[in-house]
N, C-alpha and C positions, 0 to 999 in steps of 0.2 A: 478543593480544589473548589471557587464560587460561583453559581447560576452563568456570568457572565463569561466568564473563560472554560466552562465548557459548551454553555452554545457560540462562539464559534469559535475550537476547535469542530462544534459541528458544522456549520457555517462551514469555514472550511474544508473537511473533510468532502463534506459532500461536493460541493463547487469545484474544489483543485478532482477530483475521482470523473467529474464533468467534462469536464475541460481536458484534462491526456486523454481520456476519447473522441470529445470530438472533434477537441482543437486543432491537441499536434498529429502530425504528421508523420515520424521521422521513426525511418523505416528500425533506426536501433529498438526501440520500443517497442516492449512483446506484447503479443495480443489479451496475452492475460494477466495484464497487471492491473491490481484495484489497489484505492489508496485507504487501509487498511486502522489508522489513526495521526493525530494530529499532539504535538503537544508545542504549546502556546507560553511563552517566556512569558509573566505578568508585568510587562510592562509591554509588551506586544510588538520590540519589539526582533525578536525571531519566534517560525517554528520549520520546528522538529516533522518531522510527516515521513509517518511510515508507513514505505509498497509492499505488497506483495505479487515478488512476481513468480509465474510456473512457468518453468521451462528449462533449461539448461545452461549449467553455472555461465556460460559466457553469454547468453540472452538476460540474466539479471543484470552481469556487470553491462554492459553495453545499453539493458533498459535505465539506470543507475545516473552512468554517465549522460545520454538523453534530457535525463528529469532535469542534476543538475545544471545545462546545458539552457533546459528555457525556462528556467526557475521565472530567470525576471519579464521572459514574458508572460506564466500564466500571476506571476506576481501581481504583473497591471491588469492582466484578467479578470483577474478576481478585484481589484479596486473597479473596476468601469460594473460586474455586476453586482457588489453587495459596500452595502449601506457603511461604509465602517471607517473614521478617524483614520486611522497606521493597518496598510495589512502589513503582518510580520516580510522580514527575508524568509526566505522557507531554502531548510535543509532535506535535502533525501536520505532516508537512510531505509537498508531491506528488512520487514520484518518477515524473519525466519521460521514464523510459528508454525502456520497455513498448509506449510512443506514435512517442515516434522509433523505435523497432524496428517497426513495424509502416508505416510509413516511413517508412524505408531499406525496405522490403519490398516492398510496394508500386510503389517505385518502379521494383525492380531484375528485378518482372513485366511493366511499362510495356517497360521494355527489351526487354527479350524478346523482347515479343510484336512492336514493334516489327523490331529482329533476324529473327523470323522473315515476317513480311513482306515485307519485305524481299529475304531470298534466294528469296521463292519470287520477287517481285516479276522474277529473275534472271533 
């Protein structure tokens, strides 16, 4: 990936993260929603935006639906804030890495607690 694409992706990630929290008042968007990655096509026509949503499956689904509905508004808002010749069309996908990491950490904590309890019993 070129430096230019890295800068475009980083700029979109930053601006979209701010806009989601500050400009969108949709109650379907979970409070703990964050933009984790942006992957823009080389021709700058599309950008896949990965979002992490901490919450239930219903909250994740509702958040993705709300973000897809707001994609045009978000695109135009980015256009107003950032000097880019073309702002790509946005599509959103769920990033489950943070949720899986949290599950793994909880599992490791449980194993550590069981180990401590077993050592105390010996």
